[in-house]
N, C-alpha and C positions, 0 to 999 in steps of 0.2 A: 504493500500500500504506500509506504514512504517513497519507494522508488517511482511509483506511478505518479504520486503528487509532485515529486521533484521534476519528473519529466514533463508533466503538464505545465508546471510553472515555467520551465525553460521555453516551452513552445509559446506561452503567452508573452514572455519577455521578448522573444525574437519577433513575434507578431507586432508588439508595440513599437519595437525598434524600427521595423519596416514601415509602419504607419507614420512614425515620426520622420523618417527619411523622406517618405513620400511628400509630406507637408513641406519640408525644407527645400525640396527641388521643384515644387509646383510653380509654374510660371504665371505671371500676371500679364494679360494682353492690354496694351495701351494703343488706342487708335488716334492718330494725329493727322489732321487735315493740313495741307500745305500747298503753296504755290510750287510749280515745278522747279524753277530756278530762282534762287539757290536753295530754297528752304527744304524741298524734298531731297535734294542731293546731300545736304548737310545731315539730315535725319538718317538717310541710308548709310552715311559714313559712320554714325555713332551706333547703328543698330547692333553690330557685333559686341560692342562694349556693354550695351544694355542687356544683351542676352546673358552675359556673365553675371549680371546683377539680378537675373530672374525676371527680366522684362521682355516680353515678346512684342516688339514695336511693329505696328502696322501703319503704313503711310498711305493716306488717301490724297491724291493729287487733284487740285482744283485749278481751273483756268480763269477764274474771275475773283473779284473782291466781295461778292455778295453772298454766295452760298456758305463759305466757311464759318462765318459767325452764326448764321441760321442753323447750320448743322450742329454746331457746338451747343447752342441754346436748347435745341430739341433733343439733345443727348445722343445724337448719332455719332458724335466724336467725344473723345475724352479731353482733347486740347486742339488748338490750331496754332499754326506758325506761319504768318504771312504779312502781318500788319505792324504798325507802330502805335504808340499810345494815343496820339491825337486822333488817329483813325478809329481806334477802339472807343474812345470817349464820345466821338461823334456818332458812332453806330449805337452805342448805349442810349444816347440822348434821343435819337430818332425812333428807336425801337423799344423804348422803355426796358432796356436790357440791364443785366447785372454782371456781365462778363468782366473778368479782372486779369491783370497781368501776373504771370508767374515769374517773370524776369526777362531781362534783355539778353540778346545773343549777338547781334551784328547790326551794322549800318549799311544800307545800300544807298550810296550817294546819288541823289536825283540829279540829272544833268540836262543842260540845254545843248541841243544839237542843230547843226545847220549844214546844208549842202552848198550854201551860197556865200557864207561869211565865216571868217576864221576866228572872230572874237565878238563878244557882246558889244564892244565899243564900235565895231564896224557896222552894226545894224543901222539902216537908214532911218530918217525921220518918218514916222507913221508905219514902221515895220509891224507885221502881224506875227505874233507868237502863239503857236498852238499849244494848249494846255488841256489835260484831261479833265473830266468832270468830277474827279476825286477832290472834293473841297478840302479834305484834311491835309492835302499836299500844298495848298496855295501859299501857306506861310513859308514853306521851303523855297518856292519859286520866288516869292517876294524878297526873301533874304539874299538870294543869289543876285538878283537885280539891284538891290540896295547896295550890296558889297561892291558891285561893279560901278556904282555911282550913277546909275540910270534913273533911279527913283528914290523918293524918300517916303517914309511911312508916317502916318498920323501919330502924334504924340500920345502915349498911353496905350497903344495897341498891343494886345497879347498876340505875339507872332504865331503861336500855335493854333489860334482860332481866326487869324486874319484872312481877309478876302481881298480881291482887287479893288473893292470899294474903299479900302483903308489906305490907298495910295494918296499921299499928300501932294507930291509933285512928280511929274512925268516928263523929263526934259526932252525926250525924243518922241513924245506923243505915241508911245507904243500901244498897239491894240492887242487884245487878248481874245482868242476864240476858245471857249471853255466847255463846250458841250460834246466832248469826244470821249470815247471809251479808252481807258488806260492801255488795254492790250493792243489797241490799234495804232498807238502812237509811233511805233517803229515803221509801220507801213507808210504813214504820212511822211515820215522823214525820208524813207527810201524813194518815195514818189516826188520828193522835192516840193511838197506843199507848204505854204506859208514861208516866212523868212527864217523862222527857227521853230524847233519842236522840243517840248519838254518830255523826257522819257524816264520812267522809273528804271533803275538798274537791272531789276530782274527781267523785265520785258526786253531791255536792250540786249542783255546777255543771251536771252532765249532766241533773239533774232540774229545773233552773230555780230552784234555791234559792241565793240569794246569801249566801255565808258572812258577809261583812262586815255585812250588814243583818239576817239572820235568826238567826244564832247568838247564844245567850245567854252563851257563853264561847268564846274562840278561843285556840289554841296561840300562844305567843309566837314572834317571828321568830328568837330565839336558839336555838330547838330544834335538836337534833342529827339530826333526822329529814329532812334534805334528800333530795330525789329524785335518783337517780343513773342513769347509763347503765351497764349491766352487760354484761360480755363473758366469754368463756372465758379461763381462765388462760393467759397468754402472748400474748394478743391486744392488750393495751393499747398496745403500741408499733407496731402495724400502721399504715401511713400513712393508710389510709381512716378508721380509728378516731380517730387523732390530728386529722385534718381535721374530723371530726364534732364532737369535743369543742371544738376551737378556735372553731368557728362557734357552737355552743350557748352557750359561755361568753363570747362576745364582747360588747362594750359595746352594740352595736346590738341584738342578740338579747335580752339581759337587760333592756334598757330597753323593748323591745317587750313583753316579758312583763309588766312593771310597768304599762304603759299599757293593754294588752289586758285584763288580768284585775282591775285596780283593787283589788289587795290580797287577792283570793281565792287568788291564786298569787303567791308572793313570790320574786323573783330572788335567788340566793345571792351573785352578783357583780354588783350593779347598775351598777358602773362598769367591768365587764369584768375578765377575769383577765389 
């Protein structure tokens, strides 16, 4: 009887050990929505690292700026990675949303491109600049033009919420066409429409346009428009999200971004966080 009890106890102990091992190796699936370039590429780069942390990362690629936040809000995604904080704030305001930032990762310097002129100062009087309908980016465009000495901004204006109505002086009487889809901006540039075209770096890269070589003006690295990972309110402390941010903000990932994109995409924490 004693031998039987001892044997039974051993079996139970082994079973409990196996159950415990099963729990420790169980993966957590994390679904993140992202723009194709560079966001999805960066996520795919860190996927093996997250695998070691017990996170099965699934990347869902989006081709627009509308669906990723909708999908996150309706819980089709666990997080998304495609936008900056002013864009997120604007989306929350318009949609009564409560999405929040889990942290910054990189900056995509927005740029002004032209097939006709080599610098902003070369633009003629009355030149037309094509700008997308993404209102959250207007402050970025205004800052570039202000730094070039082409415009001044009304005193007291919050640049992150500024629009073209906040221009105080416009020495060259520049005109702005602002009813265009962001993803179509490279096409307008390639077709030589307008005198200059403003293009987000991810769409420029996607179209094979190197921002550091083709832009006649680029946003400075000190810009507040760093791209973030967004999550639903209350999810920033979830273990899987914290592991994702740790890997994205790590020294190795940030330096990979710097090397891979050669200045077209700039790491926020080049030496890791």
